[in-house]
C-alpha positions in Angstrom: -1.9 0.0 -14.4 1.8 -0.4 -14.9 3.3 -3.4 -16.6 3.8 -6.2 -14.0 7.1 -7.4 -15.5 9.3 -4.6 -14.2 11.7 -5.4 -11.3 10.5 -3.9 -8.0 13.0 -1.0 -7.9 12.3 -0.1 -11.5 8.6 -0.2 -11.0 8.8 2.2 -8.0 11.1 4.6 -9.9 8.7 4.7 -12.8 5.3 4.6 -11.1 3.3 7.8 -11.0 2.9 9.4 -7.6 -0.6 8.7 -6.3 -0.5 5.1 -7.6 -1.8 2.6 -5.0 0.9 0.1 -4.3 2.0 -2.7 -2.0 5.7 -2.9 -1.2 7.3 -5.9 0.5 10.6 -5.1 2.2 13.1 -6.4 4.6 13.1 -5.4 8.3 15.3 -6.7 11.2 13.0 -9.5 12.0 12.1 -10.6 8.5 9.7 -9.0 6.0 6.8 -6.5 6.1 4.4 -4.9 3.6 3.4 -1.3 3.1 0.0 -0.8 1.4 -0.9 2.7 0.4 -0.3 5.5 -2.1 3.1 6.1 -3.6 4.1 9.7 -2.7 7.4 9.5 -4.6 10.7 7.8 -5.0 14.3 8.6 -5.8 17.5 6.5 -6.3 17.6 5.5 -2.6 14.0 5.6 -1.1 10.4 5.4 -1.9 7.6 6.9 0.3 4.3 5.2 0.7 1.3 6.8 2.5 -0.4 4.1 4.5 -3.5 4.4 6.6 -1.4 5.2 9.6 1.7 7.0 8.5 4.0 7.9 5.6 6.6 5.1 5.4 10.0 5.7 3.9 11.4 2.5 2.5 15.0 2.1 1.4 14.9 0.7 -2.2 17.8 -1.6 -1.3 15.4 -3.4 1.2 12.6 -3.8 -1.3 12.0 -7.4 -2.5 8.6 -6.9 -4.3 6.3 -4.1 -5.4 3.3 -3.8 -7.5 0.3 -1.7 -8.3 -3.0 -2.7 -6.6 -6.6 -1.8 -7.2 -8.4 0.9 -5.2 -9.7 -0.2 -1.8 -13.3 -1.6 -1.8 -16.0 0.8 -0.7 -16.5 1.0 3.1 -19.5 -1.0 4.3 -22.3 0.8 5.9 -23.1 0.2 9.6 -25.1 -2.9 9.9 -28.8 -2.7 10.9 -30.1 -4.5 13.9 -31.6 -7.9 13.2 -35.3 -8.7 13.7 -36.3 -8.3 17.4 -33.2 -6.4 18.3 -33.3 -2.8 19.5 -31.5 -0.1 17.5 -28.1 1.0 18.8 -28.2 3.8 21.3 
């Protein structure tokens, strides 16, 4: 993991593509987060691959960023309880 003491912009510029990150940034109505894998960054923008889309974030809008651990393993489908029929 990268050192946690870097300012957000510096962290994103130095982080290795493929690192799982969370980036908090400004939008018109306040703040939002992008959680996913860093695809890359340059002096103006970083790109994060989230579950739903690749998000381009202007570095000038970033207020916080850090590396996060891998997602937890997906849980298996639950089994029916006693006396319940199995799903169809």
